[in-house]
LUMLO-191206 format. One record per residue (C-alpha): x, y, z. Coordinates in Angstrom, 1 decimal, decimal comma. Last residue first. Example, Ala and Ser with C-alpha at 12.3 -4.5 7.8 and 13.67 -1.06 7.14 Angstrom:
2
@X: 13,7	Y: -1,1	Z: 7,1
@X: 12,3	Y: -4,5	Z: 7,8
//
This chain:
267
@X: 46,1	Y: 49,9	Z: 13,4
@X: 47,5	Y: 53,3	Z: 14,5
@X: 46,2	Y: 54,5	Z: 17,8
@X: 47,6	Y: 57,8	Z: 19,1
@X: 44,2	Y: 59,6	Z: 19,4
@X: 42,6	Y: 56,7	Z: 21,2
@X: 45,5	Y: 56,3	Z: 23,7
@X: 45,7	Y: 60,1	Z: 24,2
@X: 42,0	Y: 60,3	Z: 25,0
@X: 42,0	Y: 57,3	Z: 27,4
@X: 45,0	Y: 58,5	Z: 29,4
@X: 48,2	Y: 56,9	Z: 30,7
@X: 49,7	Y: 56,7	Z: 27,2
@X: 51,5	Y: 53,3	Z: 27,4
@X: 49,3	Y: 51,8	Z: 30,1
@X: 46,2	Y: 52,7	Z: 28,2
@X: 47,6	Y: 51,3	Z: 25,0
@X: 48,5	Y: 48,1	Z: 26,7
@X: 45,0	Y: 47,9	Z: 28,2
@X: 43,4	Y: 48,3	Z: 24,8
@X: 45,6	Y: 45,7	Z: 23,3
@X: 44,8	Y: 43,2	Z: 26,0
@X: 41,1	Y: 44,0	Z: 25,9
@X: 40,5	Y: 43,4	Z: 22,2
@X: 40,1	Y: 46,2	Z: 19,6
@X: 37,1	Y: 48,0	Z: 18,2
@X: 38,7	Y: 51,4	Z: 18,6
@X: 36,0	Y: 53,3	Z: 20,6
@X: 34,6	Y: 50,3	Z: 22,4
@X: 38,0	Y: 48,8	Z: 23,3
@X: 39,3	Y: 52,2	Z: 24,4
@X: 36,3	Y: 52,7	Z: 26,7
@X: 36,6	Y: 49,2	Z: 28,1
@X: 40,2	Y: 49,8	Z: 29,0
@X: 39,3	Y: 53,1	Z: 30,6
@X: 36,7	Y: 51,4	Z: 32,7
@X: 39,1	Y: 48,7	Z: 33,8
@X: 41,7	Y: 51,4	Z: 34,7
@X: 39,0	Y: 53,3	Z: 36,6
@X: 38,1	Y: 50,2	Z: 38,6
@X: 41,8	Y: 49,4	Z: 39,3
@X: 42,4	Y: 52,8	Z: 40,9
@X: 43,7	Y: 56,3	Z: 40,2
@X: 43,4	Y: 56,4	Z: 36,4
@X: 42,7	Y: 60,1	Z: 36,2
@X: 39,8	Y: 60,9	Z: 33,9
@X: 40,5	Y: 62,6	Z: 30,5
@X: 38,2	Y: 60,4	Z: 28,4
@X: 35,2	Y: 60,8	Z: 30,8
@X: 32,7	Y: 59,3	Z: 28,2
@X: 29,4	Y: 60,6	Z: 26,9
@X: 30,6	Y: 61,3	Z: 23,3
@X: 34,0	Y: 62,8	Z: 24,3
@X: 34,1	Y: 64,7	Z: 27,6
@X: 36,7	Y: 67,3	Z: 28,8
@X: 36,0	Y: 69,6	Z: 25,9
@X: 35,6	Y: 72,9	Z: 27,8
@X: 31,8	Y: 72,8	Z: 27,2
@X: 31,8	Y: 69,3	Z: 28,8
@X: 33,7	Y: 70,6	Z: 31,8
@X: 31,4	Y: 73,6	Z: 32,2
@X: 28,3	Y: 71,4	Z: 32,0
@X: 29,6	Y: 69,0	Z: 34,6
@X: 30,6	Y: 71,9	Z: 36,9
@X: 27,3	Y: 73,7	Z: 36,7
@X: 24,9	Y: 70,8	Z: 36,7
@X: 26,6	Y: 69,0	Z: 39,6
@X: 26,7	Y: 72,3	Z: 41,6
@X: 23,0	Y: 72,7	Z: 41,0
@X: 22,3	Y: 69,2	Z: 42,3
@X: 24,5	Y: 69,7	Z: 45,3
@X: 22,8	Y: 73,0	Z: 46,2
@X: 19,4	Y: 71,4	Z: 45,9
@X: 20,4	Y: 68,5	Z: 48,2
@X: 21,8	Y: 71,0	Z: 50,7
@X: 18,6	Y: 73,0	Z: 50,7
@X: 16,5	Y: 69,8	Z: 51,1
@X: 18,6	Y: 68,5	Z: 54,1
@X: 21,7	Y: 70,3	Z: 55,3
@X: 19,3	Y: 73,2	Z: 55,6
@X: 18,0	Y: 72,1	Z: 59,0
@X: 15,8	Y: 75,2	Z: 59,7
@X: 12,8	Y: 73,2	Z: 60,8
@X: 13,4	Y: 69,5	Z: 60,6
@X: 11,6	Y: 68,5	Z: 57,4
@X: 12,9	Y: 71,7	Z: 55,8
@X: 10,5	Y: 74,4	Z: 54,7
@X: 10,3	Y: 75,4	Z: 51,0
@X: 12,7	Y: 74,3	Z: 48,2
@X: 13,3	Y: 77,7	Z: 46,8
@X: 16,2	Y: 77,4	Z: 44,4
@X: 17,6	Y: 80,9	Z: 43,7
@X: 20,4	Y: 81,0	Z: 41,3
@X: 21,8	Y: 84,6	Z: 41,1
@X: 24,1	Y: 85,6	Z: 38,3
@X: 25,6	Y: 89,0	Z: 38,9
@X: 25,4	Y: 88,3	Z: 42,6
@X: 25,6	Y: 91,2	Z: 45,2
@X: 21,9	Y: 91,8	Z: 45,6
@X: 21,1	Y: 88,0	Z: 45,6
@X: 23,3	Y: 87,6	Z: 48,7
@X: 20,7	Y: 89,3	Z: 50,9
@X: 18,3	Y: 86,5	Z: 50,3
@X: 14,6	Y: 87,3	Z: 49,9
@X: 14,0	Y: 84,2	Z: 47,7
@X: 15,8	Y: 81,9	Z: 50,1
@X: 17,3	Y: 78,7	Z: 48,8
@X: 20,7	Y: 80,2	Z: 47,6
@X: 23,3	Y: 79,6	Z: 45,0
@X: 25,2	Y: 82,7	Z: 44,2
@X: 27,1	Y: 84,4	Z: 41,4
@X: 29,8	Y: 86,9	Z: 41,0
@X: 32,1	Y: 88,2	Z: 38,2
@X: 35,2	Y: 89,9	Z: 39,6
@X: 35,4	Y: 93,7	Z: 39,0
@X: 37,1	Y: 94,5	Z: 42,3
@X: 34,0	Y: 96,1	Z: 43,8
@X: 32,0	Y: 93,1	Z: 42,7
@X: 34,5	Y: 90,8	Z: 44,5
@X: 34,1	Y: 92,9	Z: 47,6
@X: 30,4	Y: 92,3	Z: 47,7
@X: 30,8	Y: 88,6	Z: 46,9
@X: 33,1	Y: 88,1	Z: 49,9
@X: 30,9	Y: 90,1	Z: 52,2
@X: 27,8	Y: 88,1	Z: 51,3
@X: 29,6	Y: 84,8	Z: 51,6
@X: 31,4	Y: 85,3	Z: 54,9
@X: 28,4	Y: 87,2	Z: 56,2
@X: 26,0	Y: 84,3	Z: 55,6
@X: 22,7	Y: 85,9	Z: 54,5
@X: 21,6	Y: 83,8	Z: 51,6
@X: 19,9	Y: 81,3	Z: 53,8
@X: 21,2	Y: 78,4	Z: 51,8
@X: 24,5	Y: 80,0	Z: 51,1
@X: 26,9	Y: 79,2	Z: 48,2
@X: 28,8	Y: 82,1	Z: 46,9
@X: 30,0	Y: 81,6	Z: 43,3
@X: 33,1	Y: 83,4	Z: 42,3
@X: 34,1	Y: 83,8	Z: 38,6
@X: 37,7	Y: 84,7	Z: 37,6
@X: 39,0	Y: 87,0	Z: 34,8
@X: 38,8	Y: 90,0	Z: 37,2
@X: 41,6	Y: 88,4	Z: 39,3
@X: 42,0	Y: 86,3	Z: 42,4
@X: 45,6	Y: 85,7	Z: 43,4
@X: 44,8	Y: 82,5	Z: 45,3
@X: 45,6	Y: 83,9	Z: 48,7
@X: 43,5	Y: 86,9	Z: 47,6
@X: 40,5	Y: 84,6	Z: 47,7
@X: 41,0	Y: 83,8	Z: 51,4
@X: 41,3	Y: 87,5	Z: 52,2
@X: 38,1	Y: 88,2	Z: 50,2
@X: 36,4	Y: 85,4	Z: 52,2
@X: 37,6	Y: 86,8	Z: 55,5
@X: 36,1	Y: 90,3	Z: 55,3
@X: 32,5	Y: 89,6	Z: 56,3
@X: 33,5	Y: 87,6	Z: 59,3
@X: 30,4	Y: 85,8	Z: 60,7
@X: 31,1	Y: 82,4	Z: 59,0
@X: 34,0	Y: 81,7	Z: 61,3
@X: 31,7	Y: 82,1	Z: 64,3
@X: 32,7	Y: 78,7	Z: 65,8
@X: 34,7	Y: 76,4	Z: 63,5
@X: 32,6	Y: 73,4	Z: 62,7
@X: 34,6	Y: 70,1	Z: 62,3
@X: 35,4	Y: 68,1	Z: 59,2
@X: 35,7	Y: 70,7	Z: 56,5
@X: 36,2	Y: 73,4	Z: 59,0
@X: 39,8	Y: 72,4	Z: 59,5
@X: 40,4	Y: 73,4	Z: 55,8
@X: 39,7	Y: 77,1	Z: 56,5
@X: 37,2	Y: 78,6	Z: 58,9
@X: 34,8	Y: 79,7	Z: 56,3
@X: 35,1	Y: 77,3	Z: 53,3
@X: 36,9	Y: 77,7	Z: 50,0
@X: 36,4	Y: 75,5	Z: 46,9
@X: 38,7	Y: 75,9	Z: 43,9
@X: 38,0	Y: 75,2	Z: 40,2
@X: 40,7	Y: 75,6	Z: 37,6
@X: 43,6	Y: 75,2	Z: 40,1
@X: 43,3	Y: 71,5	Z: 40,4
@X: 43,9	Y: 71,2	Z: 36,6
@X: 41,0	Y: 69,2	Z: 35,2
@X: 41,5	Y: 65,5	Z: 34,3
@X: 37,7	Y: 65,2	Z: 34,0
@X: 36,7	Y: 62,9	Z: 36,9
@X: 40,0	Y: 62,9	Z: 38,9
@X: 40,5	Y: 66,7	Z: 38,6
@X: 36,8	Y: 67,6	Z: 39,0
@X: 36,1	Y: 65,7	Z: 42,2
@X: 37,9	Y: 68,2	Z: 44,5
@X: 35,8	Y: 71,2	Z: 43,2
@X: 32,5	Y: 69,5	Z: 43,9
@X: 33,5	Y: 68,3	Z: 47,4
@X: 34,8	Y: 71,8	Z: 48,2
@X: 31,6	Y: 73,4	Z: 47,2
@X: 29,5	Y: 71,0	Z: 49,1
@X: 31,7	Y: 71,6	Z: 52,2
@X: 31,1	Y: 75,3	Z: 52,0
@X: 27,4	Y: 74,9	Z: 51,8
@X: 27,3	Y: 72,5	Z: 54,7
@X: 29,2	Y: 74,9	Z: 56,9
@X: 30,3	Y: 78,1	Z: 55,2
@X: 30,6	Y: 79,0	Z: 51,6
@X: 32,9	Y: 80,2	Z: 48,8
@X: 33,2	Y: 78,5	Z: 45,4
@X: 35,8	Y: 79,7	Z: 42,9
@X: 36,0	Y: 79,3	Z: 39,2
@X: 39,0	Y: 80,2	Z: 37,2
@X: 39,9	Y: 82,5	Z: 34,3
@X: 42,2	Y: 81,8	Z: 31,4
@X: 40,1	Y: 83,3	Z: 28,6
@X: 38,4	Y: 79,9	Z: 28,0
@X: 37,6	Y: 80,0	Z: 31,7
@X: 35,9	Y: 83,3	Z: 31,3
@X: 33,6	Y: 82,2	Z: 28,5
@X: 32,8	Y: 78,9	Z: 30,2
@X: 31,9	Y: 80,7	Z: 33,4
@X: 29,6	Y: 83,1	Z: 31,7
@X: 27,8	Y: 80,3	Z: 29,7
@X: 27,4	Y: 78,3	Z: 32,9
@X: 25,8	Y: 81,3	Z: 34,7
@X: 23,3	Y: 82,0	Z: 31,9
@X: 22,4	Y: 78,3	Z: 31,9
@X: 21,9	Y: 78,2	Z: 35,7
@X: 19,5	Y: 81,1	Z: 35,5
@X: 17,5	Y: 79,4	Z: 32,7
@X: 17,6	Y: 76,1	Z: 34,6
@X: 16,1	Y: 77,7	Z: 37,8
@X: 12,6	Y: 76,3	Z: 37,6
@X: 14,2	Y: 72,8	Z: 37,2
@X: 15,9	Y: 73,2	Z: 40,6
@X: 12,6	Y: 73,6	Z: 42,3
@X: 11,2	Y: 70,5	Z: 40,5
@X: 14,3	Y: 68,6	Z: 41,6
@X: 13,8	Y: 69,5	Z: 45,2
@X: 10,1	Y: 68,7	Z: 45,8
@X: 10,7	Y: 65,0	Z: 45,9
@X: 12,9	Y: 65,4	Z: 49,0
@X: 9,9	Y: 66,5	Z: 51,0
@X: 8,1	Y: 63,3	Z: 50,3
@X: 11,3	Y: 61,3	Z: 51,0
@X: 11,5	Y: 62,9	Z: 54,4
@X: 7,9	Y: 62,0	Z: 55,1
@X: 8,4	Y: 58,4	Z: 53,9
@X: 11,4	Y: 58,0	Z: 56,1
@X: 9,8	Y: 59,5	Z: 59,2
@X: 6,7	Y: 57,3	Z: 58,6
@X: 8,8	Y: 54,2	Z: 58,4
@X: 10,7	Y: 55,1	Z: 61,6
@X: 7,6	Y: 55,5	Z: 63,7
@X: 6,6	Y: 59,2	Z: 64,3
@X: 6,4	Y: 60,5	Z: 67,9
@X: 9,7	Y: 62,4	Z: 67,8
@X: 8,5	Y: 64,1	Z: 64,6
@X: 5,6	Y: 65,7	Z: 66,4
@X: 5,1	Y: 68,0	Z: 63,5
@X: 5,4	Y: 68,1	Z: 59,7
@X: 5,1	Y: 71,1	Z: 57,4
@X: 8,3	Y: 72,4	Z: 58,9
@X: 8,3	Y: 76,0	Z: 60,1
@X: 10,0	Y: 78,6	Z: 58,0
@X: 13,7	Y: 79,1	Z: 58,5
@X: 14,8	Y: 78,4	Z: 54,9
@X: 12,1	Y: 80,6	Z: 53,5
@X: 13,4	Y: 83,5	Z: 55,7
@X: 10,8	Y: 85,1	Z: 58,0
//
Protein backbone atom coordinates (compact mmCIF):
# COMPACT_ATOMS: atom_id res chain seq x y z
CA UNK A 1 0.00 0.00 0.00
CA UNK A 2 1.41 3.40 -1.00
CA UNK A 3 1.53 5.94 1.81
CA UNK A 4 -0.43 8.34 -0.37
CA UNK A 5 -3.21 5.76 -0.82
CA UNK A 6 -3.50 4.70 2.81
CA UNK A 7 -6.88 5.06 4.49
CA UNK A 8 -7.79 8.39 6.06
CA UNK A 9 -7.58 8.68 9.84
CA UNK A 10 -11.04 10.25 9.73
CA UNK A 11 -14.28 8.50 8.80
CA UNK A 12 -17.95 9.28 8.14
CA UNK A 13 -16.92 12.61 6.64
CA UNK A 14 -20.35 13.14 5.12
CA UNK A 15 -21.84 13.13 8.63
CA UNK A 16 -19.52 15.79 10.01
CA UNK A 17 -20.77 19.37 10.55
CA UNK A 18 -18.82 22.00 8.62
CA UNK A 19 -16.89 23.18 11.67
CA UNK A 20 -15.67 19.68 12.43
CA UNK A 21 -14.67 19.16 8.79
CA UNK A 22 -12.62 22.33 8.82
CA UNK A 23 -10.95 21.60 12.14
CA UNK A 24 -10.10 18.06 11.03
CA UNK A 25 -8.61 19.24 7.73
CA UNK A 26 -6.59 21.85 9.60
CA UNK A 27 -5.40 19.19 12.05
CA UNK A 28 -4.03 17.17 9.15
CA UNK A 29 -2.50 20.23 7.49
CA UNK A 30 -0.45 20.95 10.61
CA UNK A 31 1.52 17.77 9.93
CA UNK A 32 2.87 19.02 6.60
CA UNK A 33 5.53 21.56 7.69
CA UNK A 34 7.07 19.07 10.10
CA UNK A 35 7.32 16.48 7.34
CA UNK A 36 8.99 19.07 5.09
CA UNK A 37 11.40 20.02 7.88
CA UNK A 38 12.76 16.48 8.00
CA UNK A 39 13.76 16.80 4.34
CA UNK A 40 15.73 20.04 4.61
CA UNK A 41 19.11 18.26 4.22
CA UNK A 42 17.89 16.62 1.01
CA UNK A 43 16.49 19.93 -0.26
CA UNK A 44 19.77 21.66 0.59
CA UNK A 45 21.78 19.19 -1.48
CA UNK A 46 19.40 19.63 -4.40
CA UNK A 47 19.50 23.44 -4.27
CA UNK A 48 23.29 23.43 -4.22
CA UNK A 49 23.35 21.18 -7.29
CA UNK A 50 20.86 23.38 -9.14
CA UNK A 51 22.79 26.57 -8.35
CA UNK A 52 26.05 25.05 -9.56
CA UNK A 53 24.53 23.97 -12.87
CA UNK A 54 22.64 27.21 -13.44
CA UNK A 55 25.84 29.19 -12.88
CA UNK A 56 27.34 27.07 -15.65
CA UNK A 57 24.47 27.96 -17.99
CA UNK A 58 22.08 25.14 -17.13
CA UNK A 59 18.34 25.36 -16.55
CA UNK A 60 15.79 23.84 -14.19
CA UNK A 61 12.82 21.82 -15.43
CA UNK A 62 9.81 20.55 -13.53
CA UNK A 63 7.83 17.62 -14.92
CA UNK A 64 4.58 16.34 -13.45
CA UNK A 65 0.98 15.34 -14.06
CA UNK A 66 -2.27 16.67 -12.60
CA UNK A 67 -1.87 18.69 -9.41
CA UNK A 68 1.87 18.03 -9.32
CA UNK A 69 2.34 19.29 -12.87
CA UNK A 70 0.27 22.38 -12.22
CA UNK A 71 2.27 23.22 -9.10
CA UNK A 72 5.49 23.06 -11.10
CA UNK A 73 4.08 25.35 -13.77
CA UNK A 74 2.85 27.84 -11.17
CA UNK A 75 6.26 27.96 -9.50
CA UNK A 76 8.13 28.40 -12.78
CA UNK A 77 5.75 31.07 -14.06
CA UNK A 78 6.13 33.21 -10.94
CA UNK A 79 9.93 33.52 -11.10
CA UNK A 80 10.22 36.04 -13.97
CA UNK A 81 7.90 38.63 -12.35
CA UNK A 82 9.24 38.02 -8.84
CA UNK A 83 12.96 37.87 -9.54
CA UNK A 84 13.34 39.21 -13.07
CA UNK A 85 14.47 35.74 -14.10
CA UNK A 86 14.63 34.80 -17.76
CA UNK A 87 11.53 32.69 -18.56
CA UNK A 88 13.81 30.00 -19.96
CA UNK A 89 15.72 29.53 -16.70
CA UNK A 90 12.98 27.51 -15.01
CA UNK A 91 10.39 25.65 -17.10
CA UNK A 92 7.36 23.67 -15.94
CA UNK A 93 5.99 20.84 -18.09
CA UNK A 94 2.76 18.93 -17.52
CA UNK A 95 1.53 15.63 -18.95
CA UNK A 96 -1.01 16.44 -21.63
CA UNK A 97 0.49 19.80 -22.52
CA UNK A 98 -0.79 23.27 -21.71
CA UNK A 99 -4.44 22.27 -22.10
CA UNK A 100 -3.98 20.03 -19.05
CA UNK A 101 -3.31 23.06 -16.85
CA UNK A 102 -7.04 23.80 -16.71
CA UNK A 103 -8.64 20.48 -17.63
CA UNK A 104 -7.49 16.91 -17.03
CA UNK A 105 -6.30 15.10 -20.16
CA UNK A 106 -7.27 11.43 -19.95
CA UNK A 107 -4.40 8.95 -19.66
CA UNK A 108 -1.77 11.60 -20.50
CA UNK A 109 0.23 10.69 -17.41
CA UNK A 110 0.45 7.02 -18.45
CA UNK A 111 2.91 7.60 -21.33
CA UNK A 112 6.45 6.84 -20.09
CA UNK A 113 8.04 8.33 -23.20
CA UNK A 114 6.24 11.67 -23.48
CA UNK A 115 8.16 13.64 -20.83
CA UNK A 116 11.45 13.07 -22.63
CA UNK A 117 9.83 14.15 -25.90
CA UNK A 118 8.55 17.29 -24.17
CA UNK A 119 12.00 18.01 -22.73
CA UNK A 120 13.60 17.58 -26.15
CA UNK A 121 11.38 20.39 -27.42
CA UNK A 122 13.40 22.61 -25.07
CA UNK A 123 16.77 21.22 -26.21
CA UNK A 124 17.50 19.56 -22.87
CA UNK A 125 21.23 19.07 -22.17
CA UNK A 126 23.45 17.53 -19.51
CA UNK A 127 23.88 21.00 -17.98
CA UNK A 128 20.22 21.02 -16.93
CA UNK A 129 18.42 19.67 -13.86
CA UNK A 130 15.02 17.94 -14.09
CA UNK A 131 12.79 17.59 -11.02
CA UNK A 132 9.97 15.06 -11.27
CA UNK A 133 7.00 15.96 -9.08
CA UNK A 134 4.76 13.03 -8.22
CA UNK A 135 2.88 12.53 -4.95
CA UNK A 136 2.59 8.77 -5.42
CA UNK A 137 5.99 8.57 -7.06
CA UNK A 138 4.78 6.10 -9.67
CA UNK A 139 3.43 8.40 -12.42
CA UNK A 140 4.75 6.90 -15.70
CA UNK A 141 5.19 10.34 -17.31
CA UNK A 142 7.51 11.36 -14.47
CA UNK A 143 9.30 8.06 -13.84
CA UNK A 144 9.92 7.48 -17.54
CA UNK A 145 11.10 11.05 -18.02
CA UNK A 146 13.63 10.89 -15.20
CA UNK A 147 14.84 7.45 -16.27
CA UNK A 148 15.64 8.73 -19.76
CA UNK A 149 17.23 11.88 -18.36
CA UNK A 150 19.60 9.72 -16.35
CA UNK A 151 20.53 7.73 -19.43
CA UNK A 152 21.34 10.99 -21.18
CA UNK A 153 23.47 12.33 -18.32
CA UNK A 154 20.96 14.90 -17.09
CA UNK A 155 20.84 15.50 -13.32
CA UNK A 156 17.55 14.28 -11.85
CA UNK A 157 15.56 14.92 -8.68
CA UNK A 158 12.09 14.16 -7.40
CA UNK A 159 9.55 15.47 -4.93
CA UNK A 160 7.31 12.66 -3.72
CA UNK A 161 5.19 11.82 -0.67
CA UNK A 162 5.54 8.04 -0.78
CA UNK A 163 8.59 6.52 0.90
CA UNK A 164 8.42 3.44 -1.34
CA UNK A 165 8.11 5.50 -4.52
CA UNK A 166 9.38 4.10 -7.79
CA UNK A 167 10.64 7.54 -8.79
CA UNK A 168 13.23 7.57 -5.99
CA UNK A 169 15.29 4.98 -7.88
CA UNK A 170 15.74 7.31 -10.88
CA UNK A 171 16.40 10.51 -8.90
CA UNK A 172 19.93 11.67 -8.07
CA UNK A 173 18.42 13.98 -5.45
CA UNK A 174 15.21 12.51 -3.98
CA UNK A 175 13.08 14.66 -1.68
CA UNK A 176 10.61 12.37 0.09
CA UNK A 177 8.04 14.24 2.19
CA UNK A 178 5.83 11.65 3.90
CA UNK A 179 2.74 13.50 5.11
CA UNK A 180 0.66 10.40 5.88
CA UNK A 181 -2.92 9.61 4.86
CA UNK A 182 -4.99 12.33 3.23
CA UNK A 183 -8.15 13.61 4.92
CA UNK A 184 -10.09 12.28 1.94
CA UNK A 185 -8.38 8.97 1.18
CA UNK A 186 -6.04 9.31 -1.80
CA UNK A 187 -6.81 12.99 -2.47
CA UNK A 188 -3.21 14.11 -2.91
CA UNK A 189 -4.26 17.60 -3.94
CA UNK A 190 -4.52 18.19 -0.18
CA UNK A 191 -1.55 17.47 2.16
CA UNK A 192 0.72 16.09 -0.56
CA UNK A 193 0.00 19.07 -2.79
CA UNK A 194 0.68 21.46 0.09
CA UNK A 195 3.98 19.72 0.82
CA UNK A 196 5.03 19.91 -2.82
CA UNK A 197 4.20 23.61 -2.95
CA UNK A 198 6.23 24.30 0.19
CA UNK A 199 9.23 22.41 -1.18
CA UNK A 200 9.01 24.17 -4.55
CA UNK A 201 8.91 27.54 -2.77
CA UNK A 202 12.03 26.59 -0.83
CA UNK A 203 13.91 25.36 -3.88
CA UNK A 204 13.18 28.17 -6.32
CA UNK A 205 13.48 30.99 -3.78
CA UNK A 206 16.79 29.68 -2.44
CA UNK A 207 18.12 29.23 -5.97
CA UNK A 208 17.17 32.77 -6.98
CA UNK A 209 18.77 34.21 -3.84
CA UNK A 210 21.95 32.22 -4.48
CA UNK A 211 22.00 33.55 -8.05
CA UNK A 212 21.95 37.12 -6.73
CA UNK A 213 18.35 38.02 -7.54
CA UNK A 214 17.66 39.41 -4.03
CA UNK A 215 19.41 42.25 -2.18
CA UNK A 216 19.04 42.31 1.59
CA UNK A 217 15.55 40.86 1.70
CA UNK A 218 14.11 42.74 -1.28
CA UNK A 219 13.06 41.63 -4.77
CA UNK A 220 15.23 44.23 -6.51
CA UNK A 221 14.85 42.62 -9.94
CA UNK A 222 11.06 42.22 -9.89
CA UNK A 223 9.06 43.18 -12.97
CA UNK A 224 7.00 46.35 -12.50
CA UNK A 225 3.84 44.88 -13.97
CA UNK A 226 1.20 46.72 -11.91
CA UNK A 227 0.70 49.81 -9.73
CA UNK A 228 1.20 47.84 -6.51
CA UNK A 229 4.66 46.73 -7.62
CA UNK A 230 5.58 50.23 -8.80
CA UNK A 231 4.65 51.55 -5.36
CA UNK A 232 6.64 48.78 -3.69
CA UNK A 233 9.64 49.53 -5.90
CA UNK A 234 9.41 53.22 -5.07
CA UNK A 235 9.40 52.47 -1.34
CA UNK A 236 12.40 50.17 -1.75
CA UNK A 237 14.38 52.92 -3.47
CA UNK A 238 13.34 55.50 -0.86
CA UNK A 239 14.50 53.22 1.94
CA UNK A 240 17.77 52.24 0.27
CA UNK A 241 18.82 55.74 -0.79
CA UNK A 242 17.13 57.87 1.86
CA UNK A 243 15.31 60.03 -0.67
CA UNK A 244 11.75 61.30 -1.06
CA UNK A 245 9.00 59.48 -2.94
CA UNK A 246 8.94 61.75 -5.99
CA UNK A 247 12.67 61.38 -6.65
CA UNK A 248 12.49 57.64 -6.04
CA UNK A 249 9.62 57.22 -8.48
CA UNK A 250 11.42 59.29 -11.10
CA UNK A 251 14.45 57.04 -10.77
CA UNK A 252 12.29 53.95 -11.06
CA UNK A 253 10.57 55.28 -14.19
CA UNK A 254 13.90 56.20 -15.73
CA UNK A 255 15.63 52.86 -15.14
CA UNK A 256 12.61 50.52 -14.98
CA UNK A 257 14.20 48.40 -12.28
CA UNK A 258 14.93 48.84 -8.58
CA UNK A 259 18.46 47.47 -8.78
CA UNK A 260 19.44 49.68 -11.72
CA UNK A 261 17.85 52.73 -10.11
CA UNK A 262 19.82 52.23 -6.89
CA UNK A 263 23.10 51.40 -8.62
CA UNK A 264 22.81 54.42 -10.94
CA UNK A 265 21.97 56.94 -8.21
CA UNK A 266 24.26 59.93 -7.91
CA UNK A 267 23.28 62.46 -5.19
